[in-house]
C-alpha positions as CSV (number, residue, x, y, z in Angstrom):
1,M,-43.4,-16.1,-32.9
2,D,-43.0,-19.3,-31.3
3,R,-39.5,-20.3,-31.7
4,I,-36.6,-18.1,-30.7
5,V,-32.8,-19.3,-31.5
6,I,-29.9,-17.6,-30.2
7,V,-26.4,-18.3,-31.5
8,G,-23.9,-18.0,-28.4
9,A,-24.0,-19.1,-25.3
10,G,-21.6,-16.3,-23.9
11,L,-23.1,-13.4,-21.2
12,A,-24.6,-11.8,-24.0
13,G,-26.7,-15.0,-25.0
14,L,-27.6,-15.9,-21.4
15,R,-28.6,-12.5,-21.2
16,T,-31.0,-12.8,-24.3
17,V,-33.2,-16.0,-22.8
18,E,-33.2,-13.7,-19.5
19,E,-34.7,-10.9,-21.1
20,L,-37.1,-13.0,-23.2
21,R,-38.4,-14.6,-20.4
22,A,-38.8,-11.5,-18.0
23,R,-40.6,-10.1,-20.6
24,G,-43.1,-12.8,-21.1
25,Y,-42.2,-14.8,-23.5
26,P,-44.1,-18.0,-23.7
27,G,-42.2,-19.9,-26.5
28,E,-39.9,-22.2,-27.6
29,I,-36.4,-20.6,-26.7
30,T,-32.6,-22.8,-27.9
31,L,-29.2,-21.7,-27.1
32,I,-26.4,-22.9,-29.1
33,G,-23.2,-22.7,-28.2
34,A,-19.7,-23.9,-29.3
35,E,-18.0,-25.1,-25.9
36,Q,-18.8,-27.5,-24.0
37,R,-19.4,-25.2,-21.2
38,P,-22.6,-23.7,-19.6
39,P,-22.1,-19.6,-19.7
40,Y,-19.8,-18.4,-18.4
41,D,-17.9,-14.7,-17.7
42,R,-14.7,-13.7,-19.7
43,P,-13.3,-10.5,-18.1
44,P,-12.2,-12.5,-15.0
45,L,-9.9,-14.7,-17.2
46,S,-7.2,-12.5,-17.9
47,K,-7.2,-11.1,-14.0
48,K,-8.0,-13.8,-11.6
49,V,-8.2,-16.9,-13.4
50,L,-4.5,-16.3,-14.5
51,T,-3.2,-15.7,-11.0
52,G,-5.3,-18.3,-9.3
53,D,-7.7,-16.4,-7.6
54,L,-10.2,-18.1,-9.2
55,D,-10.8,-21.7,-11.2
56,E,-14.0,-20.9,-12.7
57,T,-16.3,-17.9,-13.8
58,S,-19.5,-19.8,-14.7
59,L,-22.5,-17.5,-14.3
60,R,-24.4,-20.1,-12.5
61,A,-27.6,-20.0,-15.1
62,D,-30.4,-22.3,-14.3
63,L,-31.2,-22.8,-18.0
64,A,-34.2,-25.3,-17.1
65,A,-35.8,-22.6,-14.9
66,L,-35.7,-20.6,-17.6
67,R,-37.5,-23.2,-19.8
68,A,-34.5,-22.8,-22.3
69,G,-32.8,-26.1,-24.2
70,F,-29.3,-25.3,-24.3
71,R,-27.4,-27.2,-27.2
72,P,-22.9,-27.1,-26.1
73,G,-20.4,-28.2,-28.2
74,E,-22.5,-27.2,-31.4
75,L,-20.2,-25.2,-34.1
76,V,-22.7,-23.0,-36.6
77,T,-22.0,-23.7,-39.5
78,G,-24.8,-21.7,-41.9
79,L,-27.6,-20.0,-41.5
80,E,-31.0,-20.2,-44.5
81,L,-33.5,-17.1,-44.3
82,G,-37.4,-18.4,-45.2
83,D,-39.5,-16.5,-47.6
84,G,-40.2,-13.6,-45.7
85,S,-40.0,-14.3,-42.4
86,G,-37.8,-17.3,-40.0
87,G,-35.2,-19.6,-41.5
88,V,-33.0,-22.3,-40.4
89,V,-29.7,-22.2,-38.2
90,R,-27.2,-24.9,-39.3
91,T,-24.8,-26.8,-37.1
92,D,-22.1,-29.8,-38.0
93,G,-24.6,-31.6,-35.5
94,T,-28.3,-30.8,-36.7
95,E,-30.4,-27.7,-37.9
96,Y,-32.9,-25.5,-36.0
97,R,-35.9,-23.6,-37.2
98,W,-36.9,-20.5,-35.8
99,D,-39.3,-17.4,-35.9
100,G,-36.7,-15.2,-34.1
101,L,-33.2,-15.4,-34.3
102,V,-30.5,-13.7,-32.3
103,I,-26.7,-13.9,-33.3
104,A,-24.2,-13.5,-29.9
105,T,-21.7,-15.4,-31.8
106,G,-18.7,-13.1,-30.2
107,A,-15.3,-13.2,-31.8
108,T,-12.6,-15.1,-32.2
109,P,-8.5,-13.8,-32.0
110,V,-6.5,-12.7,-34.8
111,L,-3.0,-15.4,-35.0
112,L,0.3,-14.3,-36.4
113,P,2.1,-16.2,-39.2
114,G,3.7,-19.5,-38.7
115,D,4.1,-22.8,-37.7
116,G,5.2,-22.8,-34.0
117,R,2.4,-23.2,-31.2
118,Q,1.0,-20.0,-30.3
119,R,-1.6,-19.6,-27.3
120,V,-4.6,-17.7,-27.2
121,L,-5.9,-16.0,-24.2
122,R,-10.1,-16.3,-24.9
123,T,-11.8,-19.0,-23.3
124,L,-11.8,-20.6,-19.5
125,D,-10.0,-23.9,-21.2
126,D,-7.0,-21.2,-23.0
127,A,-6.6,-19.2,-19.2
128,L,-6.5,-22.7,-17.3
129,E,-3.7,-24.4,-19.7
130,L,-1.8,-21.0,-20.1
131,R,-1.9,-20.8,-15.9
132,A,-0.5,-24.3,-15.6
133,L,2.4,-22.8,-17.8
134,L,2.5,-19.5,-15.3
135,K,6.1,-20.5,-13.4
136,P,9.4,-18.8,-12.1
137,G,11.4,-18.5,-15.2
138,L,9.0,-19.2,-17.9
139,R,10.3,-17.7,-20.9
140,L,6.9,-15.8,-22.2
141,T,6.4,-14.1,-25.6
142,V,3.5,-12.0,-25.7
143,A,2.7,-10.3,-28.9
144,G,0.4,-7.1,-28.2
145,A,0.4,-4.3,-26.2
146,G,-3.4,-3.8,-25.8
147,W,-5.4,-4.4,-22.7
148,I,-5.2,-8.3,-23.1
149,G,-1.5,-8.2,-23.7
150,A,-0.9,-6.2,-20.1
151,E,-3.6,-7.9,-18.2
152,L,-1.4,-11.4,-19.3
153,A,2.0,-9.6,-18.7
154,T,1.5,-8.4,-15.6
155,A,-0.4,-12.0,-14.2
156,A,2.6,-13.8,-15.7
157,A,5.4,-11.1,-14.0
158,G,4.1,-11.6,-10.7
159,L,4.1,-15.2,-11.1
160,G,7.4,-15.1,-11.6
161,A,7.6,-15.5,-15.5
162,D,10.4,-13.6,-18.0
163,V,8.0,-11.8,-19.8
164,T,8.8,-9.8,-23.4
165,V,5.6,-8.0,-24.7
166,L,6.4,-6.9,-28.4
167,D,4.0,-4.2,-30.3
168,L,4.2,-3.2,-33.8
169,A,2.6,-0.1,-32.3
170,A,4.9,2.9,-30.5
171,T,3.4,3.1,-27.3
172,P,0.9,0.2,-25.8
173,L,-2.5,0.9,-26.1
174,A,-2.6,2.9,-29.1
175,A,-5.3,1.6,-30.8
176,A,-7.3,1.6,-27.7
177,V,-7.0,5.0,-26.0
178,G,-4.1,6.3,-28.9
179,P,-0.9,6.9,-29.0
180,E,-0.4,10.4,-26.3
181,V,-2.2,8.4,-23.4
182,G,-1.1,5.3,-24.4
183,A,2.6,6.5,-24.0
184,H,1.9,7.2,-20.3
185,T,1.7,3.4,-19.3
186,A,4.9,2.2,-21.3
187,A,6.8,2.7,-18.3
188,W,4.6,0.2,-16.1
189,Y,5.9,-2.9,-18.3
190,A,9.4,-1.4,-16.8
191,A,8.5,-1.1,-13.4
192,A,7.1,-4.9,-13.4
193,G,10.2,-6.6,-15.0
194,V,8.6,-6.9,-17.9
195,D,10.5,-5.9,-21.5
196,L,8.6,-4.2,-23.6
197,R,9.8,-3.7,-27.2
198,L,7.6,-1.1,-29.0
199,N,7.9,-0.4,-33.4
200,Q,8.5,-4.2,-33.2
201,G,6.3,-6.7,-35.4
202,V,6.8,-10.2,-35.7
203,E,7.4,-12.0,-39.0
204,A,6.6,-15.6,-37.8
205,V,6.1,-17.6,-34.8
206,R,8.2,-20.7,-35.0
207,P,8.9,-23.7,-32.6
208,G,10.8,-22.3,-30.0
209,G,10.7,-18.5,-30.6
210,V,9.6,-16.1,-33.1
211,A,11.5,-14.2,-36.1
212,L,11.2,-11.1,-35.7
213,A,10.2,-8.5,-38.8
214,G,13.5,-6.8,-39.9
215,G,15.7,-9.4,-38.8
216,G,16.1,-11.5,-35.9
217,W,14.7,-13.9,-33.1
218,L,13.5,-13.9,-30.3
219,D,13.4,-17.2,-27.6
220,A,10.4,-17.9,-25.9
221,D,8.8,-21.0,-24.4
222,E,5.6,-20.4,-24.8
223,V,4.2,-17.7,-27.5
224,V,0.5,-15.7,-26.5
225,T,-0.9,-13.9,-29.6
226,A,-3.0,-11.1,-28.5
227,V,-3.0,-8.7,-31.3
228,G,-7.0,-8.3,-31.9
229,V,-9.8,-10.2,-32.2
230,R,-12.9,-10.5,-35.5
231,P,-16.3,-10.9,-35.1
232,A,-17.4,-14.7,-35.6
233,V,-19.5,-13.9,-38.4
234,S,-18.2,-15.9,-41.1
235,W,-20.5,-18.6,-41.0
236,L,-22.9,-16.0,-42.3
237,D,-21.2,-15.8,-45.1
238,G,-23.5,-16.4,-48.3
239,S,-26.4,-16.0,-46.2
240,G,-27.9,-13.2,-47.0
241,I,-27.2,-11.4,-43.6
242,A,-25.6,-7.6,-44.3
243,L,-22.1,-7.6,-42.7
244,E,-19.3,-4.6,-41.9
245,R,-17.1,-5.7,-39.2
246,G,-19.7,-7.6,-37.8
247,V,-23.0,-8.4,-38.3
248,A,-24.5,-4.7,-39.4
249,T,-28.1,-3.3,-37.1
250,D,-29.3,-0.7,-37.1
251,E,-30.4,1.5,-33.9
252,H,-32.6,-1.1,-32.9
253,L,-30.3,-4.1,-33.1
254,R,-32.0,-5.4,-36.1
255,A,-29.8,-7.0,-38.8
256,S,-31.3,-6.8,-42.6
257,A,-33.4,-9.8,-42.4
258,P,-36.3,-9.7,-40.5
259,G,-36.7,-11.0,-36.9
260,V,-33.0,-11.4,-37.0
261,Y,-31.4,-9.4,-34.0
262,A,-27.1,-9.2,-33.2
263,V,-25.7,-8.6,-29.5
264,G,-22.4,-8.4,-28.2
265,D,-18.9,-8.3,-29.5
266,C,-20.2,-9.8,-32.8
267,A,-22.9,-6.8,-33.4
268,S,-22.0,-3.7,-34.8
269,F,-24.8,-0.9,-34.6
270,V,-25.4,2.8,-35.5
271,S,-25.0,5.2,-32.6
272,R,-27.3,8.2,-32.8
273,R,-25.2,9.4,-30.1
274,Y,-21.8,9.3,-32.0
275,G,-23.0,9.6,-35.7
276,R,-21.3,6.1,-36.7
277,R,-21.6,2.8,-36.8
278,L,-19.5,1.2,-33.5
279,R,-18.4,-2.5,-32.6
280,F,-17.2,-3.0,-29.0
281,E,-15.6,-6.1,-27.0
282,H,-16.8,-4.9,-23.9
283,W,-18.3,-6.9,-21.2
284,D,-20.9,-4.1,-20.2
285,V,-22.5,-4.5,-23.9
286,A,-22.4,-8.3,-23.7
287,L,-24.9,-7.2,-20.1
288,H,-27.3,-4.6,-21.7
289,A,-27.8,-5.0,-25.9
290,P,-29.8,-8.0,-24.6
291,E,-32.3,-6.1,-23.0
292,V,-33.2,-4.2,-26.3
293,A,-32.6,-7.0,-28.2
294,A,-35.5,-9.4,-26.4
295,A,-37.5,-6.1,-26.4
296,N,-38.0,-5.7,-29.5
297,L,-37.5,-8.6,-31.2
298,L,-41.1,-9.1,-29.1
299,G,-42.4,-6.2,-31.0
300,G,-40.7,-3.2,-29.2
301,G,-39.0,-0.4,-30.4
302,E,-36.0,0.6,-28.3
303,V,-33.2,2.4,-29.1
304,Y,-29.4,1.0,-28.7
305,D,-27.5,4.0,-28.1
306,P,-25.1,3.1,-24.6
307,V,-22.3,5.5,-23.6
308,P,-19.8,2.2,-23.8
309,Y,-17.9,1.5,-20.6
310,F,-14.3,-0.8,-20.4
311,W,-12.2,-1.4,-17.0
312,S,-8.6,-3.2,-17.1
313,E,-6.5,-4.1,-14.2
314,Q,-2.7,-3.5,-14.7
315,F,0.5,-3.3,-13.5
316,G,-1.6,-2.6,-9.8
317,R,-3.4,-0.2,-11.4
318,M,-7.2,0.1,-12.1
319,L,-8.4,1.6,-15.3
320,Q,-11.7,2.6,-16.4
321,Y,-12.8,3.8,-19.6
322,A,-16.2,5.3,-20.9
323,G,-17.3,6.7,-24.0
324,Y,-16.1,6.6,-27.5
325,H,-13.0,8.7,-28.8
326,G,-13.3,8.6,-32.3
327,G,-13.2,12.3,-33.7
328,A,-12.7,14.1,-30.8
329,D,-10.8,17.2,-31.9
330,Q,-9.5,18.0,-28.0
331,L,-7.6,16.4,-25.2
332,V,-8.0,17.9,-21.8
333,W,-5.5,16.2,-18.7
334,R,-6.9,15.5,-15.1
335,G,-3.8,15.7,-12.9
336,D,-0.6,14.1,-13.4
337,P,0.1,11.1,-15.8
338,A,3.3,10.2,-14.0
339,G,1.3,9.9,-10.5
340,A,-0.6,7.1,-9.5
341,A,-4.2,8.9,-10.1
342,W,-5.0,10.7,-13.0
343,S,-7.8,11.0,-16.1
344,V,-8.2,12.0,-19.4
345,G,-11.0,12.9,-21.2
346,W,-11.8,13.7,-25.0
347,L,-13.9,16.2,-26.1
348,A,-15.7,17.0,-29.9
349,A,-17.1,20.4,-30.3
350,G,-17.0,21.2,-26.7
351,K,-18.8,18.3,-25.6
352,L,-17.1,15.5,-23.4
353,V,-17.0,12.0,-25.4
354,A,-15.1,10.1,-23.8
355,L,-12.7,10.0,-20.6
356,L,-10.0,7.1,-19.5
357,A,-9.4,7.3,-15.5
358,T,-6.5,5.4,-13.6
359,G,-7.2,4.8,-10.2
360,R,-10.1,8.1,-10.1
361,P,-13.4,5.9,-9.9
362,R,-15.4,8.7,-8.9
363,D,-14.3,10.7,-12.0
364,L,-15.7,7.6,-14.3
365,V,-18.9,7.0,-12.9
366,Q,-19.3,11.0,-13.2
367,S,-18.5,11.2,-16.6
368,R,-20.7,8.7,-17.8
369,R,-23.6,11.1,-17.2
370,V,-21.8,14.0,-18.4
371,I,-21.3,12.3,-22.0
372,A,-24.9,10.6,-21.7
373,S,-26.7,14.6,-21.5
374,G,-24.3,15.7,-24.1
375,A,-24.1,18.8,-22.6
376,P,-21.0,20.8,-23.4
377,V,-18.4,21.1,-20.6
378,D,-15.6,24.0,-19.4
379,A,-12.4,22.6,-20.2
380,A,-10.2,24.2,-18.2
381,R,-12.6,23.5,-14.5
382,L,-12.4,19.7,-16.4
383,A,-8.6,20.2,-16.0
384,D,-8.5,20.6,-12.4
385,P,-8.6,17.9,-10.9
386,A,-9.9,19.2,-7.7
387,V,-13.4,19.7,-9.6
388,P,-16.1,17.1,-10.4
389,I,-16.4,15.9,-13.5
390,R,-20.7,16.7,-12.5
391,D,-19.9,20.3,-12.1
392,V,-17.8,20.4,-15.6
393,A,-21.0,20.4,-17.6
394,G,-23.4,23.1,-18.3
395,R,-21.8,26.2,-17.9
């Protein structure tokens, strides 16, 4: 294998370059990025960049030392597979032949209907433009009370903006952690002076505000849409690469064509641990999935089956989530969710499969190990916040 092309110059793309070189790959590497910027970190965008604590989040990659040809500002437009192996990646500027291909194109925000201006928070430029607007008295409407919506509302309210958050669901974080858990975060909005309107959809974003589903109007100086993202894989339509909520890969992160792998937000992989195909938009996935993809691209047989991890800072609280709770059959609370520090665990067939920790970082660290072990747990002991989570398994 002489030429590897990596499409996507975010964390996942950069980590793939690093892993290939660390594993001794001597050939040509080309890294293609849609943005003009070199690789940078995204989690701080909705946190420290918005609040002014950071101006940039560069990963400070020495691509020259890594002997990687960096091609910024090129938008991929198509993929042609060769006969048997290899192929060509086409961009809006040129084309690149490859023997090995890693798809790391991430995801793009979903937009709402309407002809009004709606901002999103996905890139560093998005964050810097929005930060310049967040001033006392700004009437800001945020569509979506998920992770990003909550973090954005936190930053904007802290800077004195008049913030309204709309969500079609009955609770915040309903899609992320379920309504029973998400309901306990609703009071945080009011305490921060944020107007949270649940069970409220958006008909359209219009100049000067938002037309509400069911009738009504909400004045807004700025509207930010945070209702989710879609894998950035439309450029693969018609290529022959199988797509299923992203690039469909097996447990080795191999796509449906020889020599093609996918990592990060755009990859849906088969998880042996959870017995289903999963896709995560987590920093931790972008950090570690390239280790497996690089190893296997070079002839290895490693399996990717993580205990996913994610964190969020909102309304003065640190939330940390590990695992995947789809299919869980029991919810176990550790501590009072009305308090400052509590956790909640999800069980499936007596095993811990996921945990959300609020202000209890030790619970999070220990839960990842218990989830990874697959050992049965004692639900009664798990419910006692005085019992370390490491001591609830295998009894």
